[in-house]
C-alpha positions as CSV (number, residue, x, y, z in Angstrom):
1,X,-5.7,-24.8,-6.4
2,X,-4.7,-27.1,-9.3
3,X,-2.7,-30.2,-8.6
4,X,0.2,-28.7,-10.6
5,X,0.1,-25.6,-8.5
6,X,-0.3,-27.6,-5.3
7,X,2.8,-29.6,-6.0
8,X,4.7,-26.5,-6.8
9,X,3.7,-24.9,-3.7
10,X,4.8,-27.9,-1.6
11,X,8.2,-28.1,-3.3
12,X,8.7,-24.3,-3.0
13,X,7.8,-24.1,0.8
14,X,10.0,-27.2,1.5
15,X,12.8,-25.4,-0.2
16,X,12.0,-22.1,1.7
17,X,11.9,-23.0,5.2
18,X,13.2,-26.5,5.6
19,X,11.5,-29.2,7.6
20,X,9.0,-27.0,9.5
21,X,6.6,-26.1,6.7
22,X,2.8,-25.6,6.5
23,X,1.0,-28.8,5.9
24,X,-2.0,-29.4,3.6
25,X,-4.2,-29.0,6.6
26,X,-2.6,-25.5,7.3
27,X,-3.3,-24.4,3.7
28,X,-6.9,-25.7,3.7
29,X,-7.4,-23.9,7.0
30,X,-6.0,-20.7,5.5
31,X,-8.4,-20.9,2.6
32,X,-11.4,-21.5,4.9
33,X,-10.3,-18.3,6.9
34,X,-10.0,-16.2,3.7
35,X,-13.3,-17.4,2.5
36,X,-14.9,-15.8,5.6
37,X,-12.4,-12.9,5.8
38,X,-11.0,-12.0,2.5
39,X,-7.7,-10.1,2.2
40,X,-8.1,-6.3,2.1
41,X,-4.7,-5.2,0.8
42,X,-3.4,-1.8,1.5
43,X,-1.4,-1.0,-1.8
44,X,-1.5,-2.3,-5.4
45,X,0.0,-0.2,-8.4
46,X,-2.2,-1.7,-11.1
47,X,-3.4,1.6,-12.4
48,X,0.2,2.7,-12.9
49,X,1.0,-0.6,-14.7
50,X,-1.8,0.1,-17.1
51,X,-0.6,3.6,-17.7
52,X,2.8,2.4,-18.5
53,X,1.9,-0.7,-20.4
54,X,4.3,-0.6,-23.4
55,X,1.9,-2.0,-26.0
56,X,-1.2,0.0,-25.2
57,X,-0.6,2.7,-22.5
58,X,-3.5,3.8,-20.4
59,X,-5.9,1.5,-22.3
60,X,-7.9,-0.4,-19.6
61,X,-9.5,-2.5,-22.4
62,X,-6.2,-3.7,-23.9
63,X,-4.9,-4.5,-20.4
64,X,-7.5,-7.2,-20.0
65,X,-7.9,-8.3,-16.4
66,X,-9.9,-11.3,-17.4
67,X,-6.8,-12.8,-19.1
68,X,-3.3,-13.4,-17.6
69,X,-1.7,-10.0,-17.5
70,X,2.0,-9.3,-17.9
71,X,2.2,-7.9,-14.4
72,X,1.3,-9.2,-10.9
73,X,-2.5,-8.8,-10.9
74,X,-5.5,-10.0,-12.8
75,X,-9.0,-11.1,-11.8
76,X,-8.2,-14.9,-11.7
77,X,-5.1,-14.5,-9.5
78,X,-7.0,-12.1,-7.2
79,X,-9.6,-15.0,-6.8
80,X,-6.8,-17.5,-6.2
81,X,-5.3,-15.2,-3.6
82,X,-8.5,-14.7,-1.6
83,X,-8.4,-11.0,-2.2
84,X,-11.7,-9.3,-1.5
85,X,-10.6,-5.7,-1.1
86,X,-7.8,-3.5,-2.5
87,X,-6.6,0.0,-2.1
88,X,-5.6,0.7,-5.8
89,X,-2.8,3.3,-5.7
90,X,-3.6,6.2,-8.1
91,X,0.3,7.0,-8.1
92,X,1.9,10.0,-9.7
93,X,5.7,10.3,-9.6
94,X,7.1,13.2,-7.5
95,X,9.5,14.2,-10.2
96,X,7.3,14.6,-13.4
97,X,8.0,17.7,-15.5
98,X,4.5,19.0,-15.8
99,X,1.8,19.7,-13.2
100,X,0.9,17.0,-10.8
101,X,-2.8,17.7,-10.8
102,X,-3.2,16.7,-14.4
103,X,-1.5,13.4,-13.9
104,X,-3.3,12.8,-10.7
105,X,-6.7,13.4,-12.3
106,X,-5.8,11.1,-15.2
107,X,-4.9,8.3,-12.8
108,X,-8.1,8.6,-10.8
109,X,-10.0,8.5,-14.1
110,X,-8.0,5.4,-15.2
111,X,-8.6,3.6,-12.0
112,X,-12.4,4.4,-12.0
113,X,-12.6,3.2,-15.6
114,X,-10.8,0.0,-14.7
115,X,-13.1,-0.7,-11.8
116,X,-16.2,0.1,-13.9
117,X,-15.1,-2.2,-16.7
118,X,-15.6,-5.3,-14.5
119,X,-18.7,-4.7,-12.5
120,X,-19.2,-8.4,-11.8
121,X,-15.7,-8.6,-10.1
122,X,-14.8,-5.1,-8.9
123,X,-16.8,-2.5,-7.0
124,X,-15.8,1.0,-6.1
125,X,-15.8,1.5,-2.3
126,X,-15.7,4.7,-0.4
127,X,-16.8,3.4,3.0
128,X,-16.3,0.4,5.3
129,X,-20.0,-0.5,4.7
130,X,-19.6,-0.5,0.9
131,X,-16.5,-2.6,1.2
132,X,-18.2,-5.2,3.3
133,X,-21.2,-5.3,0.9
134,X,-18.9,-5.8,-2.1
135,X,-17.0,-8.6,-0.3
136,X,-20.3,-10.4,0.6
137,X,-21.2,-10.2,-3.1
138,X,-17.9,-11.8,-4.1
139,X,-16.5,-8.7,-5.6
140,X,-13.2,-6.9,-4.9
141,X,-14.0,-3.7,-2.9
142,X,-12.0,-1.1,-4.7
143,X,-10.6,1.9,-2.8
144,X,-8.6,4.7,-4.4
145,X,-5.4,5.7,-2.5
146,X,-3.2,8.7,-3.6
147,X,0.6,8.0,-3.1
148,X,2.3,11.4,-2.3
149,X,1.0,14.6,-1.1
150,X,2.9,16.5,-3.9
151,X,-0.3,15.9,-5.9
152,X,-2.3,18.3,-3.7
153,X,0.2,21.1,-4.8
154,X,0.0,22.7,-1.3
155,X,-3.8,23.1,-1.6
156,X,-6.4,22.0,0.9
157,X,-9.0,22.8,-1.7
158,X,-7.4,20.3,-4.0
159,X,-7.3,17.8,-1.2
160,X,-11.1,18.1,-0.8
161,X,-11.6,17.8,-4.5
162,X,-9.8,14.6,-4.6
163,X,-11.9,13.3,-1.8
164,X,-15.0,14.2,-3.7
165,X,-13.7,12.1,-6.6
166,X,-13.6,9.1,-4.4
167,X,-9.9,9.1,-2.9
168,X,-10.0,7.7,0.7
169,X,-6.3,7.6,1.6
170,X,-3.3,9.8,1.0
171,X,0.3,8.9,1.6
172,X,1.7,12.2,3.0
173,X,4.9,12.0,0.9
174,X,6.4,9.7,-1.6
175,X,10.1,9.6,-2.4
176,X,10.7,13.5,-2.2
177,X,10.5,15.8,0.8
178,X,7.7,18.3,0.3
179,X,7.3,22.0,1.4
180,X,5.5,20.6,4.3
181,X,6.6,17.1,5.1
182,X,9.8,15.2,5.2
183,X,10.2,11.9,3.2
184,X,11.9,8.8,4.5
185,X,14.1,8.7,1.3
186,X,15.1,12.3,0.8
187,X,16.9,15.0,2.7
188,X,14.8,16.2,5.6
189,X,14.1,19.9,5.7
190,X,11.5,20.3,8.5
191,X,12.1,17.8,11.2
192,X,8.7,16.2,10.3
193,X,5.5,18.1,9.6
194,X,5.4,21.9,9.2
195,X,2.3,23.8,10.6
196,X,0.7,23.5,7.1
197,X,1.5,19.8,7.1
198,X,-0.3,19.4,10.5
199,X,-3.3,21.2,9.0
200,X,-3.2,18.7,6.0
201,X,-3.6,15.9,8.6
202,X,-6.4,17.7,10.4
203,X,-8.3,18.4,7.2
204,X,-8.0,14.7,6.3
205,X,-9.5,13.8,9.6
206,X,-12.4,16.1,9.0
207,X,-13.0,14.6,5.6
208,X,-12.6,11.0,6.6
209,X,-9.5,10.4,4.4
210,X,-7.0,8.0,5.9
211,X,-3.6,9.4,6.8
212,X,-1.0,7.0,5.3
213,X,2.5,7.2,6.8
214,X,4.3,4.8,4.4
215,X,7.2,6.7,2.7
216,X,7.5,9.4,5.4
217,X,10.3,10.1,7.8
218,X,10.3,8.9,11.4
219,X,9.8,12.5,12.5
220,X,6.8,12.9,10.1
221,X,5.4,9.6,11.5
222,X,5.7,11.0,15.1
223,X,4.1,14.3,14.2
224,X,1.2,12.7,12.4
225,X,0.5,10.4,15.3
226,X,0.5,13.4,17.6
227,X,-1.9,15.5,15.5
228,X,-4.2,12.9,14.0
229,X,-7.5,12.3,15.8
230,X,-8.3,9.3,13.7
231,X,-6.3,6.0,13.3
232,X,-3.6,6.1,10.7
233,X,-2.3,3.5,8.2
234,X,1.0,2.5,6.9
235,X,-0.3,1.1,3.5
236,X,2.9,-0.8,2.5
237,X,5.6,-0.8,5.1
238,X,7.3,-3.5,7.1
239,X,9.2,-3.7,10.4
240,X,12.6,-1.9,10.7
241,X,13.7,-4.2,13.5
242,X,13.6,-7.1,11.0
243,X,15.0,-5.2,7.9
244,X,16.9,-2.0,8.5
245,X,15.4,0.2,5.7
246,X,14.1,3.8,6.1
247,X,10.8,2.8,4.5
248,X,10.1,0.5,7.4
249,X,8.5,1.3,10.7
250,X,10.7,1.6,13.8
251,X,9.7,0.0,17.1
252,X,9.3,3.4,18.7
253,X,6.4,4.2,16.3
254,X,5.0,0.7,16.6
255,X,4.8,1.2,20.4
256,X,2.6,4.2,19.8
257,X,0.2,2.6,17.4
258,X,-2.2,1.1,19.9
259,X,-3.0,4.6,21.4
260,X,-3.8,5.8,18.0
261,X,-5.6,2.7,16.8
262,X,-3.9,2.5,13.4
263,X,-2.6,-0.4,11.4
264,X,0.8,-1.3,9.8
265,X,0.1,-3.2,6.5
266,X,3.2,-5.3,6.0
267,X,4.6,-5.1,2.5
268,X,6.3,-7.9,0.4
269,X,8.9,-5.9,-1.5
270,X,12.2,-7.7,-1.3
271,X,14.2,-4.5,-0.4
272,X,11.9,-3.9,2.7
273,X,11.8,-7.5,3.8
274,X,15.5,-8.3,3.6
275,X,18.2,-5.9,4.8
276,X,20.8,-7.6,2.5
277,X,18.6,-7.3,-0.5
278,X,17.8,-3.7,0.3
279,X,21.4,-2.7,0.6
280,X,22.4,-4.5,-2.6
281,X,19.5,-3.2,-4.7
282,X,19.5,0.4,-3.5
283,X,22.0,1.7,-6.1
284,X,20.0,0.1,-8.9
285,X,16.7,1.7,-7.8
286,X,18.5,5.1,-7.6
287,X,19.9,4.5,-11.1
288,X,16.4,3.7,-12.3
289,X,15.0,6.9,-10.8
290,X,17.7,9.0,-12.4
291,X,17.5,7.5,-15.8
292,X,13.6,7.6,-16.0
293,X,13.4,11.2,-14.6
294,X,11.6,13.2,-17.3
295,X,11.0,10.2,-19.5
296,X,7.4,10.1,-20.5
297,X,7.5,7.3,-23.1
298,X,6.3,4.0,-21.5
299,X,8.3,1.9,-23.9
300,X,11.6,3.7,-23.0
301,X,10.8,3.5,-19.3
302,X,10.2,-0.3,-19.7
303,X,13.4,-0.7,-21.5
304,X,15.3,1.1,-18.7
305,X,13.4,-1.0,-16.3
306,X,14.4,-4.3,-17.9
307,X,18.0,-3.2,-18.0
308,X,18.0,-2.4,-14.3
309,X,16.0,-5.5,-13.3
310,X,18.5,-7.7,-15.2
311,X,21.3,-6.5,-12.8
312,X,19.2,-7.0,-9.6
313,X,21.0,-9.0,-6.9
314,X,20.2,-12.7,-6.6
315,X,19.9,-12.7,-2.8
316,X,17.1,-15.1,-1.9
317,X,14.1,-13.7,0.1
318,X,11.5,-15.9,1.5
319,X,7.8,-16.0,2.4
320,X,8.9,-17.0,5.9
321,X,10.7,-13.7,6.2
322,X,7.5,-11.8,5.4
323,X,5.9,-13.9,8.2
324,X,8.7,-12.6,10.5
325,X,7.7,-9.1,9.8
326,X,4.0,-9.7,10.4
327,X,4.8,-11.5,13.7
328,X,7.1,-8.6,14.8
329,X,4.4,-5.9,14.3
330,X,2.0,-8.2,16.1
331,X,4.5,-8.4,19.0
332,X,5.4,-4.7,19.1
333,X,2.0,-3.2,18.4
334,X,-0.6,-5.9,19.0
335,X,-2.6,-8.2,16.8
336,X,-5.2,-5.4,16.2
337,X,-2.7,-3.3,14.4
338,X,-1.3,-5.3,11.6
339,X,-2.5,-5.9,8.0
340,X,-1.0,-6.6,4.6
341,X,0.0,-4.2,1.8
342,X,1.7,-6.2,-0.9
343,X,2.7,-3.3,-3.3
344,X,2.1,-5.6,-6.3
345,X,2.7,-4.1,-9.8
346,X,4.9,-1.5,-8.1
347,X,8.1,-3.5,-8.0
348,X,9.9,-6.4,-9.6
349,X,11.5,-8.4,-6.8
350,X,9.3,-10.5,-4.6
351,X,9.8,-13.2,-2.0
352,X,9.7,-16.8,-3.2
353,X,6.1,-18.0,-2.7
354,X,4.7,-14.4,-3.0
355,X,5.4,-13.6,-6.6
356,X,1.9,-12.2,-7.4
357,X,-1.4,-11.6,-5.8
358,X,-2.3,-15.4,-5.8
359,X,0.1,-16.0,-2.9
360,X,-1.7,-14.7,0.2
361,X,-3.0,-18.1,1.2
362,X,0.5,-19.5,1.5
363,X,1.4,-16.7,3.9
364,X,-1.7,-17.4,6.0
365,X,-0.8,-21.1,6.0
366,X,2.6,-20.3,7.4
367,X,1.2,-18.0,10.0
368,X,-1.3,-20.7,10.9
369,X,1.5,-23.1,11.3
370,X,3.0,-20.7,13.7
371,X,0.0,-20.6,16.0
372,X,-2.2,-17.8,14.7
373,X,-5.9,-18.4,15.5
374,X,-8.6,-18.1,12.9
375,X,-9.8,-14.8,14.7
376,X,-6.3,-13.3,14.6
377,X,-5.9,-14.3,10.9
378,X,-9.3,-12.7,10.1
379,X,-8.0,-9.5,11.7
380,X,-4.9,-9.6,9.6
381,X,-6.8,-10.2,6.5
382,X,-9.3,-7.4,6.5
383,X,-10.8,-6.9,10.1
384,X,-8.2,-4.5,11.3
385,X,-8.3,-2.2,8.3
386,X,-12.1,-2.2,8.3
387,X,-12.0,-1.2,12.0
388,X,-9.6,1.7,11.1
389,X,-11.8,2.9,8.3
390,X,-14.9,2.8,10.5
391,X,-13.1,4.8,13.2
392,X,-12.0,7.4,10.6
393,X,-15.6,7.7,9.3
394,X,-16.8,8.3,12.9
395,X,-14.2,10.9,13.5
396,X,-15.0,12.8,10.4
397,X,-18.7,12.7,11.3
398,X,-17.9,14.3,14.6
399,X,-15.3,16.9,13.3
400,X,-17.6,18.1,10.5
401,X,-20.1,19.1,13.1
402,X,-17.4,20.9,15.1
403,X,-15.5,22.9,12.3
404,X,-15.8,24.0,8.7
405,X,-13.5,23.3,5.9
406,X,-10.1,24.7,6.6
407,X,-9.2,27.9,4.6
408,X,-5.5,27.8,5.7
409,X,-2.8,28.3,3.1
410,X,0.9,27.2,3.3
411,X,2.0,30.8,3.0
412,X,-0.1,31.9,6.0
413,X,1.0,29.0,8.2
414,X,4.5,28.4,7.1
415,X,5.5,31.9,5.8
416,X,5.7,33.4,2.4
417,X,8.8,31.6,1.3
418,X,7.4,28.2,2.2
419,X,7.0,26.8,-1.3
């Protein structure tokens, strides 16, 4: 950290949380922990930011990660943040006009080209062992995670094809309820998962693809926990007991997590960290979704985004509030079941002190000040996620010996009118 940045950090934290602030020793300790246990973050939308870049959309060369980018993520800031692993979201909106599969394949291609462009700094990872090797080499272990089951278009064959392309996690829904699963932010239709939705979870278990329950309804969470034989993840969700937002995880689900073995990767998005910010900003997010529906031109989407961002509430959200969410998940589920999923490059409003991917050490310093041990901080950083991934791999190894690829269809399991 430069002297200028160190002074800015000290001033920011004093402003954030008053007299009880992390000391220089707390920050130095946090950086020592992260040198041994780099952050493996659950969700970053950088591939979509590249796709939407107004000056050169989809051009991974023009969006130069070796330079300071216009977004939240680049190679230098990843290094400053102690990030050694990342699930890169290969996001596709749930309301695009043309077929999902085309856009999904384009995003997988874009992410893989992005990773391949920086072989000295990024490494494609598909297993826990590959991730650990990349981190030992000083490279960012780069997983691909799909955000929304709409992209499989009700096809288990498509699910398997995405796995073969390197995808290792799937958020069951995004913002829209599907024919087989209810979303947290849409009208529920099924009371959770349909029989076909349960089969999606079973086939993901057989493949070794992580079941991601961010964005899904409470009932879908409960059903997935009942069905899944492997640990689940919440790649970017926080605690509903701290901030009352449907995207966050209720205590009733947190209480079930130890039996499943899964992990909640606490997110930094202001709307999910602060109840007041979430309620004030919700109408603006809805307006943005409505105004960009069907708009394919990146420059026009960016213009709409700037207009909406300019009217975002000025409610202050702090790094200490994120630490409160981390601590609550630890209290409700246990220290073995909490991680971090910032959701950088997917939103525009961040807590003070966590404005981009360089801020993780500040959060670890705050948690260290609150009494977290080095061992517990290491679990939060990457240990818990790697344990979950290894368990999913072991489950898949067993299940592939017990059963073949599922040939089920949504019509056969849910009825001919299911779609």
